[in-house]
N, C-alpha and C positions, 0 to 999 in steps of 0.2 A: 779618447785621446787622439790628438792630431800631431803630426810631425812633418818637418820639412827638411830635406837634405839637399844641399847645394854641392855641385861638383867642385873638388879642390884641385883638379888636374892643372888648371891654368893659374888660378889665383894664388895658390900656395907656393909658386915658384919664386916669388919675390919676398924674401924674409924681412925686408925693411918696410913692407906695406902692412902695417898692423891691422888696418881696417879690413883689408882684403883677407888676411889670415883669420880675423874674427868671423867674417861672414861665411867662410868656408866650413865652419863647424856645424855640426848637427844642432838644430834648434827644435826642441819638443814643446808644443803648446797644448796644455791640458785644459779642457773645458768640461768640468764635472757637472753632472746633473745636480740640481739644487736639493739634495737630500743627504743625510749623513752616510748612508751606505755607499754613495758614490764619492762624496767629497773626501772622506778619510783615506780610503785606499788609493785614490788617484793622487792625493797630496803626498802620501808615503812613496808612491812610485816615482813621482817627479823629483822628490828629494834624493832618492837613491840614484836616479840617472844623473842629476846635477853633481853628485859626489864623484861620478866617474868622468867628469870633465866636459859634459855637454851643456849647452844653454837650455834652460827650462823656464817657461812662462806659464803661470797658472792664472786662468781667467775666471773670475767669479764676481759676485755682487758685494757691496760693502758689509752687509750683515755676515755673510759667509766668510769674507776676508777677515773680519774681526775675530773669528773663531780660530783661525790658523796663523794670524799675523805674528804672534810671539815666536812660534817655532820657525816661521819663515825668516823673520828678522835675525834670529840667531844663526841660521844657516848662511844668510847673506853676509853677516859679520865675520863668518869663518872664511870668506873669500870665494865661495862657489857661485857659479853663474845661475842664480835663481831669482826670479822676480814675480811680483804679484800685480796683476792688472785688474783693476776694479771697474765694473760697468754699473751704471745706475739702473735699478730695477723699478719700473713705474707701478708700484703697488697701489697707491691711492687712485691713480687714474684708471686702473683696471677694476676697481671695486673691492680691493683687498685692504685689510687694515694695514697701517704703516708698520713696516718691519717684517712683513710676511715674505721673506725671501728664501725660505727653506720649507720643505714639506712638513717638517716637524713643528713649524710655527703657525700652521694654518689652524684656524679656530674650529673648522668642521670639514668633514669629507667632501661635501659639495663644492667647497672652494678649490678642490684639486682641479676641477674642470677649468676654472679661470687660469690657474697656474700652468696647466698643460698648454692652453691656448697661447699664453704669453711666451712660454718657452719655445713654442713653434715659431712665433714671430722673431724671437731672438735668433733661432737657428737659421731662419731664412736670411736674416740680415748678415749673419756671420758667413753663411755659405757664399753669398754674393761677393763678400770681401775676400775670402781666402781663395776663391776660384781664380782670381787675378794672378796669384802666386803658384797655383797648381801644386799644392802640397800633397804628400801621401797622408791619407787619413786612416786611422785605426779605430775600431769600435771597442768600447770597454763594457764587459759584462761583469757586474759586481757579485753575482750569485752563481758562478760558473756558467756553463753554456746551455743550461736547461731551458731557458725561455725560447731558444731557437729550435727546440725539438717539438715538432707539431703533429705527432702521431695522433693526438686526441682529436684533431680536426677530421679524421677519417671515420669516426663513429657517428651513428645516426642521431643520437640524442644524449642528454646528460646522464642517463641511467645505464647506458650500454657499457659493459666493462671492456677494458683493453689491457693487454699485457705490455709492460714496458720492456722492450727487447734489449739484449746486450748486457743485462745485469747478472751478477753471480747468483742472485736469488730470484725466485719468481715473485714479482710484485704486480698486482692487478689493481687498477684504479678505474674510476668513472670520471667523465668530464665534470660532473657536478661536484666532485671532491676537490677539484683544483682551485687554487686561490684566484682571486679576480685578475691578478696581473697576468696569469696564464690563460684565463678564460674570460676575457672582457665582455661585459654585457652592455656597456654604454657606448654610444657612437663615438664619443671623444676618445675613450680608451682604444676602441678599434682603429681609429685613425692614427693614434699614437703608435700602436703596434705595427701598422702598415708602414708608417714613416721609419720605424726602426728596421724593418725588413729591407726597405729600399736602401737605407744607409749601410746595412750589413753587406748587401750585394755590391755596392759601389766602393766599399772600403778596401784599403790595402791589406787589412787583416783584422783579426780579433785578438783582444787582450782579455784573458779570463782570470778572474780573482778566485783562486782555489787553493787547497792545501792538502797535501798527502797525509799530514798528521791528523787532520779532522776526518777524512774519509779515505783511508788507504785502499779499501777494496773497490771503491766506486769512482775514484778520481778521474779516470780516463775513459769511462764507459761511454759518455756522451760523444766525445770526440771520435772514438772508434766507430760508433753506430752511425753518427752523422756522415 
């Protein structure tokens, strides 16, 4: 998630200047990763913020936009400041079948490598654009903050057990038991992970998708331990 806040100390003094008043409002720009686990909660978050009077822009590709357009159009019709910005995604040029704009549309796992590379190019382009405006940037974690917890990197191999600290129960794991997203083996995934860490360190903060109802005893363990 990305946001920009402009100072209203000088611009809001003139009530007749509608354009100045408009620009002084908070403007949140959401750029979700192209997979359902990111798109759905980020769209929900954007809609909630827009209902509280801030301006919200959701940036995505045409295929992903078609999945959320109905609900976005309904919100826009209600008068809230919400807009959908669509960017063309060069599937065919990159060697992907037409319409592969979401991870759930890929025909096979190896195609993820191409998608990650494309997303990296998009991110570089967007980064150079928004740096001109110097916005505050927040990173979104769709499965709580667990991916940022790197205790497993301290073990010597995939079979050495380690205890996950800070939990109300004793839980012991090995690195080999972790999913690929937490224990990447490919160079592409390792590069992606490093890019994420750099973005985390440079960000204004983290937004975590979690729920006390789903995990009441474990909801805040990672934040406290980190």
